[in-house]
Structure formats: structure tokens, C-alpha cells
C-alpha positions as CSV (number, residue, x, y, z in Angstrom):
1,M,14.8,-17.4,8.5
2,N,14.3,-18.4,5.2
3,N,15.4,-21.5,3.0
4,L,13.7,-20.1,-0.2
5,I,15.7,-17.1,-0.6
6,R,19.9,-16.1,-1.8
7,E,20.3,-12.9,-3.6
8,A,17.9,-10.6,-1.1
9,S,18.9,-11.7,2.2
10,H,21.2,-9.8,1.1
11,I,19.4,-6.1,1.4
12,P,20.0,-5.8,5.1
13,T,17.3,-4.9,8.4
14,N,16.6,-5.0,11.4
15,K,17.1,-7.6,13.9
16,T,13.9,-9.4,13.3
17,V,10.8,-9.7,16.6
18,Q,8.2,-10.9,17.7
19,T,5.1,-9.9,17.2
20,I,1.1,-9.7,18.4
21,S,-2.4,-10.1,15.9
22,I,-5.0,-8.2,16.9
23,S,-8.9,-8.9,14.7
24,P,-10.9,-7.9,14.7
25,V,-11.3,-4.2,15.8
26,I,-14.3,-2.3,14.8
27,L,-15.5,0.6,15.2
28,T,-18.4,2.5,13.5
29,T,-19.0,5.8,12.7
30,P,-22.4,7.4,11.6
31,D,-21.2,8.4,8.3
32,R,-20.5,4.7,7.0
33,D,-22.6,2.6,6.4
34,I,-21.6,-0.6,8.0
35,P,-18.3,-1.4,10.7
36,L,-14.8,-0.2,10.0
37,E,-12.7,-3.7,11.1
38,L,-9.5,-3.4,11.1
39,R,-6.9,-6.3,11.8
40,I,-4.0,-5.0,14.1
41,T,-0.7,-6.3,13.7
42,A,2.0,-5.6,16.0
43,P,5.9,-6.2,18.4
44,A,4.8,-7.9,20.9
45,T,7.4,-5.2,23.0
46,G,8.9,-1.6,22.1
47,E,8.5,1.5,22.6
48,D,7.7,5.0,20.0
49,L,6.5,2.5,17.2
50,P,5.9,3.9,13.8
51,I,2.6,3.0,11.9
52,I,2.0,1.7,8.0
53,L,-1.5,1.7,7.6
54,L,-1.9,-0.7,4.4
55,S,-4.5,-0.3,2.1
56,H,-5.5,-3.7,0.0
57,G,-6.3,-3.7,-3.2
58,H,-9.5,-4.8,-5.4
59,G,-8.0,-9.1,-7.2
60,P,-9.9,-11.4,-7.5
61,S,-9.2,-12.8,-4.4
62,L,-12.0,-13.5,-2.1
63,Y,-11.1,-12.7,1.5
64,I,-7.1,-11.4,0.8
65,C,-8.5,-8.2,-0.2
66,S,-9.5,-7.3,3.3
67,K,-8.5,-6.7,6.9
68,D,-7.1,-10.6,6.7
69,G,-4.9,-9.9,3.2
70,Y,-1.1,-9.5,2.9
71,G,0.2,-10.7,5.4
72,P,3.8,-11.6,3.6
73,L,3.8,-7.5,3.8
74,A,2.3,-7.3,7.2
75,N,4.0,-10.0,9.1
76,F,7.6,-8.7,7.9
77,L,6.9,-5.0,8.7
78,A,5.6,-6.1,12.1
79,E,8.5,-8.2,13.3
80,H,11.2,-5.1,11.4
81,G,9.2,-2.6,14.3
82,F,6.5,-1.6,12.1
83,V,3.1,-1.4,14.0
84,V,0.6,-1.9,10.6
85,I,-3.1,-1.4,10.8
86,Q,-5.6,-3.1,7.8
87,P,-8.2,-1.9,6.8
88,T,-11.3,-3.9,5.6
89,H,-12.2,-1.5,3.5
90,V,-16.1,-0.9,1.8
91,N,-15.2,-2.7,-1.8
92,S,-14.3,-6.5,0.2
93,K,-16.0,-9.3,-0.5
94,V,-16.1,-11.1,2.1
95,A,-17.3,-7.6,4.6
96,G,-18.2,-4.6,2.5
97,L,-21.3,-2.8,0.6
98,D,-22.6,-4.3,-2.7
99,A,-20.8,-2.7,-5.9
100,S,-23.9,-1.6,-7.4
101,A,-24.1,0.7,-3.5
102,P,-23.0,4.5,-4.5
103,G,-19.8,4.6,-4.7
104,G,-19.3,1.5,-6.0
105,P,-17.9,-0.9,-7.0
106,L,-14.3,1.0,-5.9
107,F,-15.2,3.4,-3.7
108,W,-12.5,4.8,-4.3
109,R,-13.4,8.1,-1.2
110,S,-14.1,6.2,1.2
111,R,-11.3,3.6,1.0
112,V,-9.3,7.6,1.5
113,Q,-11.8,7.8,4.1
114,D,-11.3,4.9,6.1
115,M,-7.9,5.5,6.7
116,K,-8.5,8.9,8.2
117,I,-11.3,7.6,10.4
118,I,-7.9,5.4,11.5
119,L,-6.0,8.3,12.4
120,D,-9.3,10.4,13.9
121,R,-9.9,7.4,16.4
122,L,-6.5,6.2,17.4
123,D,-7.5,6.8,20.9
124,E,-9.7,5.2,20.2
125,I,-8.6,2.1,19.1
126,E,-5.2,2.1,21.8
127,T,-8.6,1.8,24.3
128,L,-9.7,-0.7,22.1
129,V,-6.5,-2.6,21.5
130,P,-4.5,-2.7,25.0
131,P,-1.2,-4.6,24.1
132,V,-0.1,-1.4,21.9
133,A,-1.5,1.4,24.4
134,G,0.8,4.6,24.2
135,R,2.6,2.4,22.2
136,L,2.6,4.3,18.8
137,D,4.6,6.8,17.5
138,R,1.5,8.9,15.7
139,E,4.6,11.5,15.2
140,K,5.5,9.0,12.8
141,I,3.4,7.2,10.2
142,A,3.7,6.1,6.4
143,A,0.8,4.3,4.4
144,V,1.3,1.8,1.4
145,G,-1.5,0.2,-1.0
146,H,-1.5,-2.5,-3.1
147,S,-2.7,-1.5,-7.0
148,M,-5.7,0.1,-6.1
149,G,-4.8,0.6,-2.3
150,G,-1.9,1.9,-3.9
151,Q,-4.0,4.3,-5.7
152,T,-6.6,4.8,-2.1
153,V,-2.5,5.5,-0.3
154,S,-2.3,7.9,-4.2
155,V,-4.8,10.2,-2.1
156,L,-3.6,10.5,1.0
157,M,-0.2,11.3,0.0
158,G,-1.8,14.6,-2.7
159,A,-2.2,13.0,-5.8
160,K,-6.5,14.3,-6.7
161,M,-9.0,12.2,-8.4
162,L,-12.0,12.9,-11.2
163,D,-14.2,11.0,-10.3
164,P,-16.6,10.4,-13.9
165,K,-19.9,10.1,-11.9
166,D,-19.0,13.6,-10.2
167,K,-21.2,15.6,-12.7
168,S,-19.5,19.3,-11.3
169,E,-16.0,17.4,-13.3
170,T,-13.6,18.8,-10.8
171,Y,-9.9,17.1,-8.7
172,V,-10.8,16.5,-5.6
173,S,-8.0,16.7,-2.6
174,M,-8.4,14.4,0.1
175,A,-4.9,15.1,1.7
176,E,-3.9,13.9,5.0
177,P,-1.1,15.5,6.4
178,R,-0.1,12.9,8.9
179,I,1.2,10.4,7.1
180,K,4.9,11.5,6.0
181,A,5.4,9.5,3.5
182,G,4.4,6.6,2.0
183,V,4.6,3.3,-1.1
184,L,2.9,3.0,-4.1
185,L,2.9,-1.0,-4.7
186,A,2.2,-1.5,-8.7
187,A,-0.8,1.4,-8.1
188,P,-3.0,2.8,-11.5
189,G,-1.2,5.4,-13.1
190,N,-3.4,7.4,-15.3
191,G,-6.8,7.6,-15.8
192,G,-8.6,9.2,-18.8
193,D,-6.9,8.2,-22.6
194,S,-5.1,5.9,-20.5
195,Y,-8.1,3.8,-19.7
196,T,-9.9,1.7,-22.3
197,E,-13.6,1.3,-22.6
198,F,-13.9,-1.5,-20.9
199,A,-12.5,0.3,-17.7
200,V,-14.6,3.1,-17.8
201,Q,-17.4,0.7,-19.0
202,N,-17.7,-1.0,-15.6
203,Y,-15.6,0.5,-12.8
204,A,-16.2,3.8,-13.1
205,A,-12.1,4.2,-11.9
206,P,-11.3,7.8,-11.2
207,S,-8.7,9.6,-13.4
208,A,-5.9,10.9,-10.9
209,D,-3.8,14.5,-11.2
210,F,-0.3,14.1,-9.5
211,A,1.2,17.4,-9.3
212,D,0.1,17.0,-5.6
213,M,1.4,14.1,-4.4
214,T,4.4,15.9,-2.6
215,T,4.1,13.4,0.0
216,P,8.4,11.6,-0.5
217,A,6.7,8.3,-2.1
218,L,8.9,5.2,-3.7
219,V,7.3,3.8,-6.2
220,V,6.8,0.1,-7.4
221,A,6.6,-1.1,-10.0
222,G,7.0,-5.0,-12.0
223,D,8.4,-4.4,-15.9
224,S,5.5,-7.4,-16.7
225,D,3.1,-6.0,-15.4
226,V,0.3,-5.9,-18.3
227,N,-3.6,-5.4,-17.3
228,P,-5.1,-4.9,-21.8
229,M,-8.4,-5.1,-19.4
230,L,-7.8,-1.8,-18.0
231,T,-4.7,0.5,-19.9
232,H,-3.8,-0.4,-23.8
233,R,-0.1,1.6,-22.2
234,G,1.6,-1.9,-20.7
235,A,3.3,-1.4,-17.6
236,E,4.5,2.2,-17.6
237,W,1.1,2.8,-17.2
238,H,1.8,2.0,-12.9
239,M,4.4,4.4,-12.9
240,D,3.1,7.6,-13.7
241,P,3.2,8.5,-9.6
242,F,7.0,8.2,-10.2
243,Y,7.2,10.3,-12.9
244,E,4.3,12.8,-12.7
245,A,3.9,13.5,-8.6
246,P,6.8,16.3,-6.8
247,G,6.7,13.8,-4.0
248,S,8.0,10.6,-5.6
249,Q,11.9,10.4,-4.6
250,A,12.2,6.6,-6.7
251,L,11.0,3.9,-8.2
252,L,11.9,0.3,-8.1
253,T,11.3,-1.5,-11.1
254,L,11.0,-5.6,-11.1
255,I,12.2,-7.4,-13.4
256,G,9.5,-9.7,-14.5
257,A,7.4,-8.9,-11.9
258,K,3.7,-9.0,-12.8
259,H,0.0,-7.0,-10.7
260,G,1.7,-9.7,-8.2
261,L,4.5,-8.0,-7.4
262,G,6.0,-11.6,-5.9
263,G,3.8,-12.5,-3.9
264,I,2.9,-10.2,-2.0
265,A,-1.1,-10.5,-0.6
266,G,-1.2,-13.4,0.8
267,Y,0.8,-17.1,0.7
268,D,0.6,-19.4,-2.3
269,A,-2.9,-17.2,-3.1
270,K,-4.2,-16.6,-5.7
271,E,-3.8,-13.3,-6.4
272,T,-0.4,-13.5,-7.0
273,D,0.1,-13.8,-10.5
274,D,4.0,-14.2,-10.5
275,E,4.4,-16.1,-7.2
276,D,8.2,-15.4,-6.9
277,P,10.2,-15.9,-2.9
278,E,13.0,-13.9,-3.5
279,R,10.8,-11.3,-5.5
280,L,8.4,-10.4,-2.8
281,A,11.8,-10.9,-0.4
282,I,12.9,-7.5,-2.6
283,V,9.3,-6.2,-2.2
284,Q,9.8,-6.4,1.5
285,R,13.0,-5.3,2.3
286,M,13.1,-2.4,0.2
287,T,9.7,-0.7,1.4
288,W,10.7,-1.8,5.2
289,A,14.3,-0.1,3.9
290,Y,12.9,2.7,2.5
291,L,9.8,3.8,5.9
292,R,13.2,3.0,7.8
293,S,15.0,5.6,6.3
294,A,11.8,8.0,5.6
295,L,10.8,8.4,9.2
296,F,14.4,8.7,11.0
297,S,16.7,10.5,9.2
298,D,19.3,9.7,10.6
299,D,18.7,5.6,9.1
300,P,20.8,4.4,6.1
301,A,18.9,1.5,6.3
302,W,17.7,3.4,2.4
303,P,20.8,3.9,0.8
304,R,22.5,1.3,2.4
305,A,19.4,-2.0,0.8
306,C,20.1,0.3,-2.4
307,D,23.3,-0.9,-3.0
308,A,23.5,-4.2,-1.5
309,L,20.3,-5.2,-4.1
310,K,22.9,-3.2,-6.9
311,A,25.3,-5.7,-5.9
312,F,23.6,-8.5,-5.3
313,A,20.6,-8.9,-6.9
314,A,20.2,-6.5,-9.7
315,S,19.0,-9.3,-12.1
316,H,15.6,-8.7,-9.8
317,G,15.1,-5.0,-9.7
318,Q,16.8,-1.5,-10.0
319,V,16.4,1.4,-8.2
320,T,16.0,4.7,-10.0
321,F,16.0,8.2,-8.1
322,K,14.3,11.4,-9.6
């Protein structure tokens, strides 16, 4: 039940189920300066559960950019059948490394590697979290990321990155074939001339090449997501992964949405610059529907969701297909 939404409630989902949330789940690894901490949120019952790796962003809040953020999205996806695994990346303020450490402040390579560690060590995760042991479907794995997390997911799905600190000046591929589908939420677009001088000087942000991003993807962008400190291109910058990646199948454009996409990062949170329960519900339901149909070929959730958005909530957003 949600008294705060009306139009978005017409976008269909499956039945809500009870969930469990386990934290912290700690993986030590010799190649990481600090242990990798996870939160796992999963349906309390059920077998052969699909998996979502959820990557947080690089926002201003102290705790949200960690395994403990993004409750509105993680809880919804778990309540509708996914096992959601959230890492704390090393760019986290609450439990990461100092921004001056090698790879900082964004640590883009480490963030991608975190996701590969999770996939490599699913056996260990099941041992550490008995309630999910034997219940994971390892053939149905998706990734979702917001903002910097969206860039992390794009790399896993095939996008190549040019690191300004890498003197070899070659694009790096860290594609992960075990991930079958993904959703990029307000993800960065192209680098190079698209970046402002501030972004270049303060973030050493990598430049993306989406030509090899072939994993099926939904790109979500707000038409008011403008950040003149990072890019001079306005909201359209966040749509680059849709127009340039061959795997991107659809673009959900949210009308009036800023970088917070209605509130995906936290309930009543500082991170949300455009809090709107209807918008949040649309992101939740459209993300769920896309991944259901992407991972289960006979599931009509995505076309039904698109039809419902057009019929009942068109004032909030629209889907563009290739």
C-alpha cells in the first residue's frame, strides 16, 4: 500500500513478498585495501531467485553512498522477487578510502572490480548468508547503478573507459559476461569535450566509449538533470549511453526529473533534489519490469509497463525505443 501515488500505481507488478536484509556481509581480498562490505536484501521465501547488483553513486550524503543507501530501490526490487546485493565501494564517505588514495576520488576501476569479486565469490556469500543459500539463480544476473554507479554498470556491460591518469592513453575494457542485463539511472555520458574544466581538475573523471556496450540495457534520465559543474551539455548528456551503446534498448525520460529521479537514493533524503513519490514509483516499477522481461524471455512485464505508463502516467515520462 502506498497512499502517495496514483498514476504510477497503474504500472503493473507481481505480488509483493516479505523480505529479509542481511548486513554486513564482509569479503576480505588481498587486492583490496579494505574489506568489501555488502548488504543483501532478498525475498524471505522462494527458489531460483534472480540477482541484481546495485551500485551506489558519488553523492554528497555521508551514508547513502554505501551498502546502506538506496533503500527505496533495493527494498522494492527485493519485495518483487530479486535478490539485491549492494556493495560499499571505496569512494564511500562512511566506509571508503581517502579521496587522495590511488584511483581516487572516483575509484572507477575498483568499483567495477567490486562487482566481479561478488560474482566470483557467490559460493562464499551463500555460506555467510544461510537464508539465501541454494536459492540464487546464477544464470539470471543483472546490474543497476545510479549516477557514478551507472557508469560502473556501463563498464560491466561493455563500455570502455579512458583514464586521464593512465599515460598509455588506451581505452580499458572490464566487461562482465555474467551480467545479462542492466539499468543505468542518471549515468554519466561521454567524457572529453563534454566535461567541464572543473570536472577534469577535481574528479579526474574517465571518458567513456559506449561502442562495445552490447549487454541489453534500459537507460533512465531526467529531462531536468542539469549539472553545469560537470558538463555543459545539460540533461541530454545522461542520454549518451542510450544513443551510442548498441545494447541499449530503451530510454525512459522522466519529465521534470533531476538527478535524484524522484528519490531512489533514500527516503526523505538530502540526496534527492526532486523528491516526488509518483516519479520514484515509476522508476521502481519500470526498472523492475525491464529486468523481469530481460531475464525471463516469456515475461510480458516490460511491454505491459510501457503500455500502462503511456495510458495512465504519460505526464510523468515516456519511453523511447530503438
